[in-house]
C-alpha positions in Angstrom: -3.8 33.8 -26.0 -4.0 36.4 -23.3 -6.4 38.5 -21.3 -7.2 41.6 -23.3 -7.6 45.2 -23.1 -9.7 48.1 -21.9 -12.3 50.1 -23.8 -13.7 53.6 -23.1 -16.5 55.4 -25.0 -17.5 59.1 -24.7 -20.7 60.8 -26.0 -20.9 64.5 -25.1 -23.8 66.9 -25.6 -21.5 69.6 -27.1 -18.1 70.0 -28.7 -15.3 69.9 -26.1 -11.7 68.6 -25.8 -12.8 65.0 -25.7 -9.3 63.7 -25.4 -9.3 64.7 -21.7 -12.0 62.1 -20.9 -10.3 59.5 -23.0 -7.0 60.1 -21.3 -8.4 59.9 -17.8 -10.5 56.8 -18.5 -7.7 54.9 -20.2 -5.3 55.9 -17.5 -7.6 54.4 -14.9 -7.7 51.2 -16.9 -4.0 50.9 -17.8 -3.8 47.7 -15.8 -5.9 45.9 -18.4 -3.4 46.6 -21.3 0.0 48.1 -21.6 1.2 47.4 -25.1 -0.4 50.2 -27.1 -3.1 52.9 -26.8 -5.4 54.2 -29.5 -8.3 56.6 -29.9 -10.9 57.4 -32.6 -12.7 60.7 -32.6 -15.7 61.9 -34.6 -15.7 65.5 -35.7 -16.9 66.0 -39.3 -15.5 62.5 -39.9 -13.6 59.9 -37.9 -9.9 60.3 -37.2 -7.8 57.7 -35.3 -4.5 58.0 -33.5 -2.2 55.3 -32.1 1.0 54.9 -30.0 2.9 52.1 -28.4 3.3 51.9 -24.6 1.4 53.5 -21.8 -1.2 56.2 -21.8 1.0 58.5 -19.8 3.8 58.1 -22.3 1.7 58.7 -25.4 1.9 61.9 -27.4 -1.7 61.5 -28.6 -3.1 63.4 -25.6 -1.0 66.5 -26.1 -3.3 67.5 -28.9 -6.4 69.6 -28.6 -9.2 67.8 -30.5 -12.8 68.8 -30.1 -15.7 66.4 -30.8 -18.8 64.8 -29.4 -18.1 61.1 -30.0 -14.9 59.1 -29.2 -13.7 55.7 -28.3 -10.4 54.6 -26.8 -8.5 51.4 -26.2 -5.6 50.0 -24.2 -4.3 46.8 -25.9 -3.0 43.6 -24.5 -2.8 41.3 -27.5 -5.1 38.2 -27.6 -4.2 37.4 -31.2 -1.8 39.1 -33.4 1.7 40.5 -32.7 2.3 43.5 -30.4 2.8 46.1 -33.1 1.3 49.5 -33.9 -0.4 48.0 -36.9 -2.5 45.8 -34.6 -3.4 48.6 -32.2 -7.1 49.4 -31.8 -9.5 51.0 -32.6 -9.8 49.5 -36.0 -11.1 52.0 -38.5 -13.0 50.7 -41.6 -15.7 51.5 -44.0 -18.9 49.4 -44.5 -19.9 48.2 -48.0 -22.5 50.9 -48.0 -19.8 53.6 -47.4 -20.3 54.3 -43.7 -17.1 55.0 -41.8 -16.8 53.4 -38.4 -14.2 52.6 -35.7 -14.2 49.4 -33.6 -12.5 48.4 -30.4 -13.0 45.4 -28.1 -11.9 43.7 -25.0 -12.2 40.0 -25.7 -11.1 36.9 -27.6 -12.8 34.9 -30.3 -12.4 31.2 -29.8 -13.4 30.2 -33.3 -11.4 32.8 -35.0 -9.9 30.5 -37.6 -13.2 28.9 -38.4 -14.7 32.3 -39.0 -11.8 33.3 -41.2 -12.4 30.3 -43.4 -16.2 31.0 -43.6 -15.6 34.6 -44.7 -12.5 34.0 -46.7 -14.2 35.3 -49.9 -15.1 38.6 -48.3 -13.0 41.8 -48.6 -11.5 41.5 -45.1 -8.0 43.0 -44.7 -5.5 40.2 -44.0 -4.5 40.0 -40.4 -3.7 37.6 -37.6 -5.7 39.7 -35.2 -9.3 38.8 -34.3 -10.2 42.5 -33.9 -10.0 43.0 -37.7 -12.4 40.1 -38.3 -14.8 41.3 -35.5 -14.8 44.8 -36.9 -15.8 43.6 -40.3 -18.5 41.2 -39.1 -20.2 43.8 -36.9 -19.8 46.8 -39.2 -19.8 45.8 -42.8 -23.6 46.1 -43.1 -23.8 49.5 -41.5 -26.0 51.7 -43.8 -27.9 48.7 -45.1 -29.5 47.5 -41.9 -29.6 48.5 -38.3 -26.8 47.2 -36.2 -29.1 45.0 -34.1 -30.1 43.1 -37.2 -26.4 42.4 -38.0 -25.9 41.2 -34.4 -29.0 38.9 -34.6 -27.4 37.2 -37.6 -23.7 37.2 -36.6 -23.7 36.7 -32.8 -24.7 33.1 -32.9 -21.7 32.3 -35.0 -19.2 33.9 -32.6 -17.8 31.7 -29.9 -16.1 34.2 -27.7 -16.1 36.7 -24.9 -16.2 40.4 -25.7 -17.1 43.9 -24.7 -17.3 46.2 -27.7 -17.4 50.0 -28.4 -18.1 51.2 -31.9 -17.9 54.8 -33.3 -20.2 55.1 -36.3 -19.9 58.1 -38.6 -22.0 59.2 -41.6 -25.3 61.0 -41.5 -26.3 59.5 -38.2 -23.1 59.5 -36.0 -23.4 57.5 -32.8 -21.6 55.4 -30.2 -22.6 51.8 -29.8 -21.5 49.5 -26.9 -22.1 45.7 -26.9 -21.6 43.1 -24.2 -21.5 39.5 -25.1 -24.5 37.3 -24.2 -22.5 35.5 -21.5 -21.4 38.7 -19.8 -17.9 37.3 -19.6 -16.2 40.7 -20.0 -17.3 43.7 -17.8 -18.8 46.9 -19.3 -20.6 49.8 -17.6 -22.3 53.1 -18.2 -21.7 56.5 -16.6 -23.1 60.0 -16.9 -22.4 63.6 -16.0 -23.5 67.1 -17.2 -21.3 66.7 -20.3 -22.7 63.5 -21.6 -22.7 59.7 -21.3 -19.7 57.3 -21.0 -18.8 53.7 -21.4 -15.9 51.9 -19.7 -14.6 48.4 -19.0 -14.6 49.1 -15.3 -16.4 51.5 -12.9 -13.1 52.8 -11.5 -12.7 54.8 -14.7 -15.7 56.9 -13.6 -14.4 57.9 -10.2 -13.5 61.5 -9.3 -9.8 61.3 -9.8 -10.3 60.1 -13.4 -13.4 60.8 -15.5 -15.4 62.2 -12.6 -18.8 60.9 -13.8 -21.6 59.1 -12.0 -21.9 55.4 -12.4 -25.3 54.5 -13.9 -25.2 50.7 -14.3 -23.5 47.8 -15.9 -24.3 46.9 -19.5 -26.3 43.7 -19.3 -25.1 40.5 -21.0 -26.4 40.5 -24.5 -27.3 44.2 -24.4 -26.6 46.8 -27.1 -26.3 50.4 -25.9 -26.7 53.2 -28.4 -25.7 56.8 -27.5 -27.2 59.2 -29.9 -28.4 62.6 -29.0 -29.2 63.0 -25.4 -30.6 59.5 -24.7 -29.5 56.0 -23.8 -31.1 53.5 -26.1 -31.0 49.9 -25.1 -31.7 46.9 -27.3 -31.7 43.3 -26.3 -31.2 41.0 -29.3 -30.0 37.8 -27.6 -30.5 36.2 -24.2 -28.4 33.2 -23.1 -29.7 30.4 -21.0 -26.9 31.3 -18.5 -24.4 33.9 -17.7 -20.7 33.2 -17.4 -18.8 36.1 -15.7 -15.0 35.6 -15.6 -14.1 34.9 -11.9 -10.6 36.3 -12.6 -12.1 39.8 -12.8 -12.7 39.7 -9.1 -9.6 37.7 -8.2 -7.0 39.6 -10.2 -7.8 41.6 -13.3 -10.1 44.4 -12.1 -9.0 47.3 -9.9 -10.0 46.8 -6.2 -12.0 50.1 -6.4 -14.1 48.8 -9.2 -17.6 47.3 -8.9 -18.2 44.5 -11.4 -21.9 43.5 -12.0 -22.9 45.0 -8.7 -20.2 43.2 -6.7 -17.3 45.3 -5.2 -14.0 43.8 -6.2 -12.2 44.7 -2.9 -14.9 43.0 -0.8 -14.5 39.8 -2.7 -10.7 39.8 -2.2 -11.0 40.5 1.5 -13.5 37.6 1.9 -11.1 35.3 0.1 -8.4 36.2 2.6 -10.8 35.5 5.5 -11.5 32.0 4.0 -7.7 31.4 3.9 -7.3 32.2 7.5 -10.3 30.1 8.6 -9.2 27.1 6.6 -5.4 27.2 6.6 -4.3 29.2 9.7 -0.7 28.9 10.6 1.1 30.3 13.6 3.2 33.1 12.2 4.8 36.5 13.1 3.3 38.6 10.2 1.2 38.6 7.1 2.6 40.2 4.0 0.8 40.8 0.7 2.3 40.4 -2.8 1.5 43.9 -4.2 -0.8 45.0 -5.5 -3.6 42.4 -6.1 -2.7 40.4 -2.9 -3.5 43.3 -0.5 -7.2 42.8 -0.1 -6.9 39.1 0.7 -4.0 39.9 3.1 -6.2 42.3 5.0 -8.9 39.6 5.3 -6.4 37.0 6.5 -4.9 39.3 9.1 -8.3 40.3 10.4 -9.4 36.7 11.0 -6.1 35.2 12.1 -5.1 38.2 14.3 -1.7 38.0 12.7 0.0 41.5 12.2 -0.2 42.8 8.7 3.0 44.4 7.4 4.5 45.4 4.0 7.3 43.0 3.1 7.9 44.1 -0.5 8.7 47.4 -2.2 7.1 47.6 -5.6 9.2 49.3 -8.3 6.6 51.8 -9.6 8.9 53.3 -12.1 9.7 50.1 -14.1 6.5 48.4 -13.1 4.3 46.6 -15.5 1.8 43.8 -14.6 4.1 40.8 -15.0 1.3 38.4 -15.8 0.1 40.3 -18.8 3.5 40.8 -20.5 3.6 39.3 -24.0 6.6 37.0 -23.6 7.7 34.6 -20.9 11.3 35.8 -21.2 10.2 39.4 -20.6 8.0 38.3 -17.7 11.0 36.6 -16.0 13.4 39.5 -16.6 10.9 42.1 -15.3 9.8 39.9 -12.4 13.3 40.1 -10.7 13.1 43.9 -10.8 9.4 44.3 -9.8 9.7 43.5 -6.1 12.4 44.1 -3.6 12.2 42.6 -0.1 12.2 44.9 2.9 14.7 42.8 4.8 14.2 44.5 8.2 10.6 43.5 8.2 11.0 39.8 7.4 14.4 38.8 8.8 14.1 36.0 11.4 10.3 36.1 11.0 7.7 33.4 10.2 5.8 35.0 7.4 2.5 34.3 5.6 2.6 35.5 2.0 -0.7 36.3 0.4 -1.1 36.4 -3.4 -4.1 36.2 -5.8 -3.0 33.2 -7.8 -0.2 30.9 -9.0 -0.1 30.4 -12.7 3.3 29.1 -13.8 5.0 29.4 -10.4 8.0 31.3 -11.9 7.2 34.5 -10.1 6.2 32.9 -6.8 9.4 30.9 -6.6 12.0 33.3 -7.9 10.5 36.7 -7.0 8.9 35.9 -3.7 10.1 32.7 -1.9 13.7 32.8 -3.0 14.0 36.5 -2.2 12.4 36.0 1.2 14.8 33.2 2.0 17.8 35.3 1.1 16.5 38.1 3.3 16.5 35.7 6.2 12.8 34.8 6.6 12.6 31.9 9.1 9.5 30.3 7.6 7.5 31.1 4.4 3.8 30.0 4.2 2.1 30.8 1.0 -1.7 31.4 0.9 -3.5 31.9 -2.5 -6.9 33.4 -2.8 -7.8 31.8 -6.1 -8.3 28.0 -6.4 -5.7 26.0 -8.3 -5.7 26.8 -12.0 -6.0 23.4 -13.7 -6.8 24.1 -17.4 -6.4 26.6 -20.1 -8.9 29.5 -20.6 -10.9 29.2 -23.8 -11.6 32.9 -23.8 -8.1 34.4 -23.9 -6.6 34.6 -20.4 -2.9 34.2 -20.7 -2.2 30.6 -19.6 -2.0 27.2 -21.2 -2.6 23.9 -19.5 0.9 22.6 -20.0 2.5 25.5 -18.1 0.1 25.5 -15.1 2.0 24.3 -12.0 -1.1 22.8 -10.3 -2.4 21.0 -13.3 0.4 18.4 -13.0 -1.4 17.1 -9.9 -5.0 17.1 -11.3 -7.0 14.3 -9.8 -5.4 14.6 -6.4 -7.3 15.8 -3.4 -7.1 19.5 -2.6 -4.7 19.3 0.3 -2.4 17.0 -1.7 -2.3 19.5 -4.5 -1.4 22.2 -2.0 1.4 20.0 -0.6 2.8 19.1 -4.0 2.9 22.7 -5.2 4.5 23.8 -2.0 7.2 21.2 -2.3 7.9 22.3 -5.9 8.1 26.0 -5.0 10.2 25.4 -1.9 7.7 26.9 0.5 7.1 25.7 4.1 3.5 25.3 3.1 1.0 26.3 0.4 -2.7 26.5 0.6 -5.2 27.6 -2.1 -8.8 28.5 -1.6 -11.4 26.0 -2.8 -14.0 26.6 -5.5 -16.6 26.7 -2.7 -14.7 29.5 -1.0 -14.6 31.4 -4.3 -18.3 31.1 -4.9 -19.0 32.2 -1.4 -16.8 35.3 -1.7 -18.2 36.4 -5.1 -21.7 35.5 -3.9 -22.7 34.1 -7.2 -23.8 30.6 -8.0 -21.6 28.4 -10.1 -23.9 28.7 -13.2 -23.3 32.5 -13.2 -19.5 32.2 -13.3 -17.0 30.8 -15.8 -14.9 28.2 -13.9 -13.4 26.4 -16.9 -9.8 27.2 -15.8 -10.5 25.7 -12.4 -12.6 22.6 -13.4 -11.7 22.0 -17.0 -15.4 21.8 -17.7 -17.6 24.1 -19.8 -21.3 24.2 -20.1 -23.2 24.4 -23.4 -24.7 27.9 -23.9 -27.8 28.4 -26.0 -28.6 31.8 -27.5 -32.3 32.7 -28.0 -33.2 35.3 -30.5 -35.4 38.2 -29.3 -37.1 41.0 -31.0 -35.2 44.2 -30.1 -36.8 45.8 -27.0 -36.2 49.6 -26.5 -35.5 50.8 -23.0 -34.7 54.5 -22.4 
């Protein structure tokens, strides 16, 4: 299982080349998925187009397609193989004959149980949870309002998801859904052309979609874009929220704001905590690009240690190593991803700042060993995320057995740092603590999912509500 995907939705007030908005939004969110790209557009019916690889490499966007409703998706597979057949959006027809397209960023934990429960239904066979989710949420369209379907189905789904649906028929509309825990991000934008949905607010910025950020979709909220209004329905309310802390630590772009909290600010604060709690006398601080940069700035600011670039990122072959489908591919690409700037580090005592250590493969081979070969005198590693100790139940791409820190579970924090440092061959390693993380994100523990850090999950109760309308 792996972290998954980006979604974009567009509802314009008039026909225009709607692919332009999809291209810009999906380009901004390319970091969330690099396996395939897909779009579904409504114009006298729904048409869907798919291609493997990056948005910039896709031939989809060379077309001129007008419409008023569209959704798009960048895929990083949570379940199902990395093939064009498993690309999203999924296009289906409800049992009442309504055409719809479905795309989501998420993972369904009880996928196999739901498959068995609905084994007698006419669901296309697939090892992808997106097919099952598309069926569960869309099969009753035309027979009941979608909020009624959600009231019945949502309590059965143990998962994390942000959804966009394009619904055709006599009442075409765009629907966006965020799970009751708010685990995955989702937000709303607007400009003179219409309303927009995206996984992250960075998609709305001027270089991309150039729309105004309106607000985040609330956990458990359904947004319906139909005509010129935003219609909001709340069907379920959980007894707690459970935002994924990894959105601020790694996944989201630093120029995004997730649930009102700027991602860059969190990363800089995490770096300040590292300097306050694990200062080491050194000649320079170097970030592991790109997600280590914010924390490196914070560390340098507090420690007064000069900040320099120590690695050149290969931007032409670059893919996010963490979210590559296979470990062998990750290792091969890792060796090409970064090249040490030897003149910057030779003979120097360096503090290396990175966002996290998952398996340790990249840190050891791509960072520490390369710095040693380049002549670094000392290598001190500082990690903004606390030690990852357990698998993520909601799809982030790591398993307990491969987590380097989990082998030392039960030890005190400093002992874990020492043991990991010895295994990696660093002069020292220090992770932030969970307390540091909570302070940086500025959310209480009951608002964040910390399962991968603690191995503990809290029971979540969903309470049914009559749909409330907010315009």
